[in-house]
C-alpha positions as CSV (number, residue, x, y, z in Angstrom):
1,M,0.0,0.0,0.0
2,L,2.9,2.4,0.8
3,Q,4.3,1.7,-2.7
4,L,1.0,2.7,-4.3
5,L,1.0,5.8,-2.1
6,L,4.5,6.7,-3.3
7,Q,3.5,6.2,-7.0
8,A,0.5,8.5,-6.3
9,T,2.8,11.1,-4.8
10,L,4.9,11.0,-8.0
11,M,1.7,11.4,-10.0
12,T,0.8,14.4,-7.9
13,L,4.2,16.0,-8.4
14,G,4.1,15.3,-12.2
15,L,0.6,16.8,-12.4
16,G,1.7,19.9,-10.5
17,L,5.0,20.5,-12.3
18,A,3.4,19.9,-15.8
19,S,0.6,22.4,-14.9
20,L,3.2,24.9,-13.5
21,I,5.2,24.8,-16.8
22,G,2.1,25.1,-19.0
23,G,0.6,27.8,-16.8
24,L,3.7,29.9,-16.7
25,L,4.0,29.8,-20.5
26,L,0.4,30.8,-20.9
27,A,0.7,33.5,-18.2
28,I,3.7,35.1,-20.1
29,L,1.6,35.2,-23.3
30,L,-1.4,36.7,-21.4
31,S,0.6,39.3,-19.6
32,A,2.4,40.3,-22.8
33,A,-1.0,40.6,-24.6
34,E,-2.4,42.8,-21.8
35,L,0.6,45.1,-21.8
36,S,0.6,45.4,-25.6
37,G,-2.1,48.0,-25.5
38,K,-3.9,46.5,-28.4
39,R,-7.6,46.3,-27.8
40,L,-8.1,43.1,-29.8
41,L,-5.7,41.4,-27.4
42,V,-6.5,43.2,-24.2
43,W,-10.2,42.5,-24.1
44,P,-10.2,38.8,-24.8
45,V,-7.4,38.3,-22.2
46,A,-9.4,40.3,-19.6
47,L,-12.5,38.3,-20.4
48,F,-10.6,35.0,-20.1
49,T,-9.0,35.8,-16.8
50,S,-12.2,37.2,-15.3
51,L,-14.1,34.1,-16.4
52,I,-11.6,31.6,-15.0
53,R,-11.1,33.4,-11.7
54,G,-14.8,33.8,-11.3
55,L,-15.5,30.1,-11.4
56,P,-14.9,27.5,-8.7
57,E,-11.8,25.4,-9.5
58,I,-13.7,22.2,-9.5
59,L,-16.1,23.5,-12.2
60,V,-13.2,24.4,-14.4
61,V,-11.8,20.9,-14.1
62,L,-15.2,19.3,-14.8
63,F,-15.9,21.6,-17.8
64,I,-12.5,20.8,-19.3
65,Y,-12.9,17.0,-18.8
66,F,-16.5,16.5,-19.8
67,G,-16.9,19.6,-22.0
68,S,-14.0,18.7,-24.3
69,T,-15.5,15.3,-25.1
70,Q,-19.0,16.7,-25.7
71,L,-17.6,19.6,-27.9
72,L,-15.7,17.2,-30.1
73,F,-18.7,15.0,-30.4
74,L,-20.8,17.9,-31.6
75,I,-18.2,18.9,-34.1
76,T,-17.2,15.5,-35.5
77,G,-20.0,13.1,-34.4
78,D,-17.4,10.8,-32.9
79,Y,-17.1,10.1,-29.2
80,V,-13.5,10.5,-28.0
81,E,-12.5,10.2,-24.4
82,F,-9.6,12.4,-23.5
83,S,-6.9,11.5,-21.0
84,P,-7.9,12.5,-17.4
85,F,-4.3,13.5,-16.8
86,A,-4.1,15.7,-19.9
87,C,-7.4,17.3,-19.0
88,G,-6.3,17.9,-15.5
89,V,-3.0,19.5,-16.6
90,L,-5.0,21.8,-19.0
91,A,-7.5,22.8,-16.3
92,L,-4.8,23.5,-13.7
93,S,-2.7,25.4,-16.3
94,L,-5.6,27.6,-17.1
95,L,-6.3,28.3,-13.4
96,F,-2.7,29.0,-12.7
97,A,-2.3,31.2,-15.7
98,S,-5.3,33.3,-14.9
99,Y,-3.7,34.4,-11.6
100,A,-0.1,34.3,-12.5
101,S,-0.6,36.6,-15.5
102,Q,-1.7,39.3,-13.1
103,T,1.4,38.8,-11.0
104,L,3.6,38.9,-14.1
105,R,1.9,42.0,-15.4
106,G,2.7,43.8,-12.1
107,A,6.3,42.5,-12.2
108,L,6.7,43.6,-15.8
109,N,5.4,47.1,-15.0
110,A,7.9,47.3,-12.2
111,V,10.8,47.1,-14.6
112,P,11.9,50.7,-15.4
113,M,11.0,52.1,-18.8
114,G,14.6,53.2,-19.2
115,Q,15.6,49.5,-19.6
116,R,13.3,49.2,-22.6
117,Q,14.4,52.5,-24.1
118,A,18.1,51.6,-23.7
119,A,17.5,48.3,-25.4
120,W,15.6,50.0,-28.3
121,A,18.5,52.5,-28.6
122,L,20.9,49.6,-29.1
123,G,18.8,48.3,-31.9
124,L,16.9,45.5,-30.2
125,G,13.3,44.9,-31.4
126,R,10.3,44.8,-29.1
127,T,10.2,41.0,-28.9
128,R,13.9,40.6,-28.2
129,T,13.7,43.4,-25.6
130,F,10.9,41.7,-23.9
131,L,12.5,38.3,-23.8
132,R,16.1,39.2,-23.1
133,I,15.9,42.4,-21.1
134,V,12.5,42.9,-19.5
135,L,11.3,39.4,-18.6
136,P,14.6,38.3,-16.8
137,Q,14.3,41.3,-14.6
138,A,10.6,40.8,-13.9
139,W,11.2,37.4,-12.4
140,R,12.8,39.1,-9.3
141,H,9.5,40.9,-8.6
142,A,7.2,38.1,-9.6
143,L,8.8,35.1,-7.8
144,P,7.2,35.6,-4.4
145,G,3.7,35.9,-5.8
146,L,4.3,33.0,-8.2
147,G,5.6,30.9,-5.3
148,N,2.4,31.4,-3.4
149,Q,0.4,30.5,-6.5
150,W,2.5,27.3,-6.9
151,L,1.5,26.3,-3.4
152,V,-2.2,26.8,-4.2
153,L,-1.7,24.9,-7.5
154,L,-0.2,22.0,-5.5
155,K,-3.2,21.7,-3.3
156,D,-5.6,22.1,-6.3
157,T,-4.1,18.9,-7.8
158,A,-6.3,17.0,-5.3
159,L,-9.3,18.1,-7.4
160,I,-8.1,16.0,-10.3
161,S,-8.8,12.8,-8.4
162,L,-12.5,13.5,-9.2
163,I,-11.9,12.8,-12.9
164,G,-10.0,9.5,-12.3
165,V,-6.4,10.4,-12.0
166,N,-4.7,8.2,-9.4
167,D,-3.0,11.0,-7.5
168,L,-2.2,11.2,-3.8
169,M,-5.7,12.2,-2.8
170,R,-7.4,9.4,-4.8
171,Q,-5.0,6.8,-3.5
172,A,-5.6,7.9,0.1
173,Q,-9.4,7.4,-0.6
174,L,-8.8,4.0,-2.0
175,A,-6.6,2.9,0.8
176,S,-9.0,4.2,3.5
177,A,-11.9,2.3,1.8
178,S,-10.0,-1.0,1.6
179,T,-8.5,-0.9,5.1
180,Y,-11.3,1.0,7.0
181,E,-8.7,3.3,8.4
182,P,-9.6,6.7,6.9
183,F,-7.7,8.8,9.5
184,T,-4.5,6.9,9.0
185,W,-4.4,7.3,5.3
186,Y,-5.7,10.8,5.1
187,A,-3.3,11.9,7.8
188,T,-0.5,10.3,5.7
189,A,-1.6,12.1,2.6
190,A,-1.7,15.4,4.6
191,L,1.8,14.8,5.9
192,I,3.1,14.2,2.3
193,Y,1.4,17.4,1.1
194,L,2.9,19.3,4.0
195,V,6.4,17.9,3.3
196,I,6.1,18.9,-0.4
197,S,4.9,22.4,0.6
198,L,7.8,22.9,3.0
199,C,10.3,21.8,0.5
200,S,8.8,24.1,-2.1
201,E,8.9,27.0,0.3
202,W,12.6,26.3,1.1
203,L,13.5,26.2,-2.6
204,L,11.5,29.4,-3.3
205,G,13.3,31.1,-0.5
206,R,16.6,30.2,-2.0
207,A,15.5,31.3,-5.5
208,T,14.2,34.6,-4.2
209,R,17.5,35.3,-2.4
210,Y,19.4,34.4,-5.5
211,T,17.4,36.7,-7.8
212,R,18.0,39.6,-5.4
213,R,21.8,39.2,-5.2
214,Y,22.3,41.9,-7.9
215,G,19.3,44.1,-7.5
216,G,17.0,45.7,-5.0
C-alpha cells in the first residue's frame, strides 16, 4: 500500500509540475498581450482571466474534462474520451495562468521604462527586448507571488482525483476504503502534502534570495 502511495505522490508532483510549466508559458503570453495596449488582445485576455477566476476550481476541471469530449462529439460526431491526466493539466494550467498573468503583469510594470528604451536605442526589437531584457528582470519581482500560486496549485491537484487520476488524494481514498482506516491514510496524505509544501517554500526562498543578489 505504501508503494502505491509513493506512486500516487509522484503522479501528484508530475501533475503539479506539468501544470506549472504550462501555466507559466500561458501566463507570459497573457501578460504580454495585456501590456501590448492593443484592444483586440487586451479585451479577450481580460474576459478570459475574469471568467476563469470567477468560477470554482472544481467546475473548471469538470468543464474541461466533460466539455471537451462533448464539444468534439458535436463537431465530428465521434465520441473520443480524453486522458484525465491531460485534461487535469490543462485545467490547472488555465487556473494558474489566470492568476499568474496578473502577478507577471505587475512585475513587468515594475521594470523601469529606461531599460526598454536603452534596449531599443541599441537596436533590439520589441520582442527581443521583452524576452532578453524585461522578462529576466521581472522574475525578481514576480517570484514571491508565483511561489504562493504554486502552493495553491499544488493543493488544487487534489481536485483532479475526481476525474479519475490516481493522484495522492485518490490513493488515500482507495486505501481508506479498503482498510477501513480513513484517519491513518488521510493523515499520511496530509503529511506528504505538507512535506512537499515545506520543500517548495525552502526552494522558493533560496531562489528569491538568488534573484536579489544583484538588485534591490
